[in-house]
C-alpha positions in Angstrom: 44.1 27.3 13.6 41.1 29.4 14.3 39.7 32.0 12.0 37.4 33.9 14.2 35.9 37.3 13.4 34.8 39.7 16.1 31.7 41.5 15.0 30.9 44.5 17.1 28.5 47.4 17.6 25.5 45.3 16.8 22.0 46.4 17.8 20.7 44.4 20.7 18.0 42.7 18.6 20.5 40.9 16.3 20.5 37.1 16.7 22.9 34.4 15.4 20.2 33.5 12.8 20.2 37.1 11.5 24.0 37.0 11.1 23.8 33.6 9.4 21.2 34.9 6.9 23.3 38.0 6.1 26.3 35.7 5.5 24.3 33.4 3.3 22.9 36.4 1.3 26.5 37.3 0.4 27.6 33.6 -0.2 29.9 33.8 2.8 30.4 30.7 4.9 30.7 30.4 8.7 31.2 27.3 10.8 29.5 28.9 13.8 28.0 32.2 15.0 27.7 33.2 18.6 26.1 36.4 19.8 27.3 37.2 23.3 24.6 37.8 25.8 24.3 39.0 29.4 24.0 35.9 31.6 21.2 37.4 33.8 19.0 39.2 31.3 19.9 37.2 28.1 20.0 40.6 26.3 22.7 40.9 23.6 25.9 42.7 24.7 26.2 44.1 21.1 28.9 41.8 19.7 29.3 38.4 18.3 32.0 35.9 17.1 31.8 34.3 13.7 34.0 31.3 13.1 35.2 31.1 9.5 36.5 27.9 7.9 39.5 29.5 6.2 41.6 32.7 6.4 40.2 33.8 3.0 36.7 33.4 4.2 37.5 35.3 7.4 38.9 38.2 5.4 35.8 38.2 3.2 33.6 38.4 6.2 35.6 41.3 7.6 35.5 43.2 4.3 31.7 42.7 4.1 30.8 43.8 7.7 33.5 46.2 8.8 32.1 49.7 8.7 28.8 48.5 7.3 25.8 50.6 8.4 23.0 48.9 10.3 20.2 51.2 11.6 21.9 54.1 13.3 25.1 52.1 13.9 28.3 51.4 12.0 29.4 47.7 12.5 33.0 46.8 13.3 34.6 43.5 12.2 38.1 42.4 12.8 40.1 39.3 13.6 39.2 38.2 17.1 41.9 38.5 19.7 42.4 35.7 22.3 41.2 36.6 25.8 43.9 37.7 28.2 43.4 34.6 30.4 43.6 32.2 27.4 47.2 33.0 26.5 48.2 29.5 27.4 50.8 28.3 29.9 53.4 30.8 31.2 56.7 30.8 29.4 59.7 29.8 31.5 61.4 32.9 32.9 58.2 34.9 32.9 57.3 36.6 36.3 54.1 34.6 36.7 55.5 31.3 35.7 57.3 28.7 37.9 60.6 29.6 36.3 60.3 33.3 37.2 62.3 35.2 39.8 63.0 33.3 42.9 61.8 30.0 41.2 58.3 30.4 42.6 55.1 31.9 41.4 53.7 35.2 42.6 51.4 35.2 45.6 47.7 35.5 44.9 46.4 39.1 44.8 44.2 38.4 47.8 47.2 37.5 50.0 47.4 40.6 52.1 50.2 39.3 54.3 52.7 39.8 51.4 51.6 43.3 50.4 52.4 46.6 52.0 49.6 48.5 53.5 48.2 51.5 51.6 48.5 54.8 53.4 46.9 58.1 52.7 43.2 57.2 52.9 42.8 55.2 49.7 42.6 56.3 46.1 42.5 60.0 45.5 41.6 59.7 41.8 38.3 57.8 41.9 36.5 60.6 40.1 39.2 61.4 37.6 39.1 59.8 34.1 41.8 57.1 33.6 42.6 57.8 29.9 42.3 60.4 27.2 39.4 58.3 25.8 37.6 58.4 29.2 38.2 62.2 29.4 36.5 62.7 26.0 33.7 60.4 26.9 33.1 62.2 30.2 32.9 65.5 28.2 30.3 64.0 25.9 28.2 62.8 28.7 
Protein backbone atom coordinates (compact mmCIF):
# COMPACT_ATOMS: atom_id res chain seq x y z
CA UNK A 1 0.00 0.00 0.00
CA UNK A 2 1.22 3.46 -0.85
CA UNK A 3 1.35 6.28 1.68
CA UNK A 4 1.81 9.29 -0.55
CA UNK A 5 1.29 12.90 0.51
CA UNK A 6 0.35 15.62 -1.94
CA UNK A 7 2.21 18.79 -0.95
CA UNK A 8 0.84 21.81 -2.77
CA UNK A 9 1.05 25.58 -3.06
CA UNK A 10 4.84 25.47 -3.00
CA UNK A 11 6.92 28.41 -4.21
CA UNK A 12 8.59 27.58 -7.53
CA UNK A 13 12.09 27.64 -6.02
CA UNK A 14 11.42 24.66 -3.71
CA UNK A 15 13.40 21.52 -4.60
CA UNK A 16 13.17 17.91 -3.43
CA UNK A 17 16.30 18.51 -1.36
CA UNK A 18 14.59 21.43 0.42
CA UNK A 19 11.65 19.21 1.33
CA UNK A 20 13.98 16.42 2.51
CA UNK A 21 15.80 18.90 4.75
CA UNK A 22 12.51 20.16 6.23
CA UNK A 23 11.43 16.58 6.91
CA UNK A 24 14.76 15.70 8.54
CA UNK A 25 14.62 18.82 10.74
CA UNK A 26 11.32 17.53 12.19
CA UNK A 27 12.52 13.89 12.41
CA UNK A 28 10.06 12.86 9.70
CA UNK A 29 10.90 10.07 7.26
CA UNK A 30 10.14 9.89 3.54
CA UNK A 31 11.02 7.11 1.12
CA UNK A 32 11.03 9.56 -1.78
CA UNK A 33 10.22 13.16 -2.67
CA UNK A 34 9.30 14.27 -6.17
CA UNK A 35 8.73 17.91 -7.10
CA UNK A 36 6.61 18.06 -10.25
CA UNK A 37 8.10 20.19 -13.00
CA UNK A 38 7.05 21.55 -16.36
CA UNK A 39 8.58 19.27 -19.02
CA UNK A 40 9.60 22.14 -21.28
CA UNK A 41 10.88 24.77 -18.83
CA UNK A 42 11.83 22.49 -15.90
CA UNK A 43 10.22 25.08 -13.60
CA UNK A 44 8.35 23.70 -10.61
CA UNK A 45 4.57 23.47 -11.01
CA UNK A 46 4.19 24.28 -7.31
CA UNK A 47 3.47 20.84 -5.94
CA UNK A 48 5.25 17.67 -4.90
CA UNK A 49 4.58 14.10 -3.81
CA UNK A 50 6.18 12.72 -0.66
CA UNK A 51 6.16 8.94 -0.23
CA UNK A 52 6.01 7.95 3.45
CA UNK A 53 6.93 4.47 4.73
CA UNK A 54 3.85 4.10 7.00
CA UNK A 55 0.38 5.54 7.47
CA UNK A 56 1.47 7.10 10.78
CA UNK A 57 4.41 8.82 9.10
CA UNK A 58 2.11 10.05 6.33
CA UNK A 59 -0.26 11.54 8.94
CA UNK A 60 2.68 13.22 10.72
CA UNK A 61 3.89 14.78 7.47
CA UNK A 62 0.39 16.06 6.71
CA UNK A 63 0.05 17.54 10.23
CA UNK A 64 3.42 19.27 9.88
CA UNK A 65 2.92 20.80 6.44
CA UNK A 66 -0.83 21.37 6.00
CA UNK A 67 -1.53 25.09 6.36
CA UNK A 68 2.11 25.84 7.20
CA UNK A 69 3.20 29.32 6.07
CA UNK A 70 6.08 29.61 3.62
CA UNK A 71 6.94 33.09 2.34
CA UNK A 72 3.63 34.60 1.25
CA UNK A 73 1.94 31.22 0.73
CA UNK A 74 0.10 28.70 2.88
CA UNK A 75 1.08 25.11 2.06
CA UNK A 76 -1.45 22.35 1.54
CA UNK A 77 -0.80 18.73 2.45
CA UNK A 78 -3.20 15.82 2.15
CA UNK A 79 -3.23 12.18 1.10
CA UNK A 80 -2.53 11.94 -2.61
CA UNK A 81 -5.41 10.77 -4.79
CA UNK A 82 -4.78 8.32 -7.62
CA UNK A 83 -4.89 9.85 -11.06
CA UNK A 84 -8.12 9.35 -12.98
CA UNK A 85 -6.37 7.25 -15.62
CA UNK A 86 -4.72 5.00 -13.00
CA UNK A 87 -7.93 3.59 -11.57
CA UNK A 88 -7.04 0.12 -12.83
CA UNK A 89 -8.99 -2.17 -15.10
CA UNK A 90 -12.65 -1.43 -15.67
CA UNK A 91 -15.08 -3.42 -13.57
CA UNK A 92 -17.35 -5.87 -15.38
CA UNK A 93 -20.64 -4.18 -16.17
CA UNK A 94 -19.16 -0.68 -16.28
CA UNK A 95 -19.93 1.32 -19.43
CA UNK A 96 -16.27 1.53 -20.48
CA UNK A 97 -15.46 -2.11 -19.79
CA UNK A 98 -15.89 -5.09 -22.07
CA UNK A 99 -18.85 -6.30 -20.00
CA UNK A 100 -20.72 -3.02 -20.45
CA UNK A 101 -23.91 -2.42 -22.42
CA UNK A 102 -23.98 -4.32 -25.68
CA UNK A 103 -20.96 -6.38 -24.64
CA UNK A 104 -18.53 -4.03 -26.40
CA UNK A 105 -16.50 -1.06 -25.34
CA UNK A 106 -17.35 2.50 -26.28
CA UNK A 107 -16.01 3.88 -29.55
CA UNK A 108 -13.06 6.24 -29.17
CA UNK A 109 -13.92 9.92 -28.79
CA UNK A 110 -12.23 10.74 -32.07
CA UNK A 111 -14.57 8.43 -34.00
CA UNK A 112 -16.87 10.97 -35.65
CA UNK A 113 -18.81 8.36 -37.60
CA UNK A 114 -20.64 7.25 -34.46
CA UNK A 115 -21.38 10.72 -33.06
CA UNK A 116 -24.19 13.07 -34.06
CA UNK A 117 -23.16 16.34 -35.68
CA UNK A 118 -23.35 19.49 -33.58
CA UNK A 119 -25.72 22.14 -34.78
CA UNK A 120 -26.06 25.77 -33.89
CA UNK A 121 -22.60 27.11 -34.66
CA UNK A 122 -20.60 25.49 -31.87
CA UNK A 123 -20.41 26.34 -28.20
CA UNK A 124 -22.21 29.45 -27.06
CA UNK A 125 -20.69 29.53 -23.57
CA UNK A 126 -16.97 29.80 -24.38
CA UNK A 127 -16.62 33.03 -22.40
CA UNK A 128 -18.87 32.05 -19.50
CA UNK A 129 -17.32 30.61 -16.29
CA UNK A 130 -17.90 26.88 -15.87
CA UNK A 131 -18.37 26.84 -12.07
CA UNK A 132 -18.97 29.03 -9.03
CA UNK A 133 -15.23 28.91 -8.33
CA UNK A 134 -14.48 30.08 -11.88
CA UNK A 135 -17.02 32.89 -11.46
CA UNK A 136 -15.34 34.12 -8.28
CA UNK A 137 -11.90 33.79 -9.86
CA UNK A 138 -13.05 35.81 -12.88
CA UNK A 139 -14.29 38.56 -10.53
CA UNK A 140 -10.95 38.65 -8.74
CA UNK A 141 -9.01 38.97 -11.99
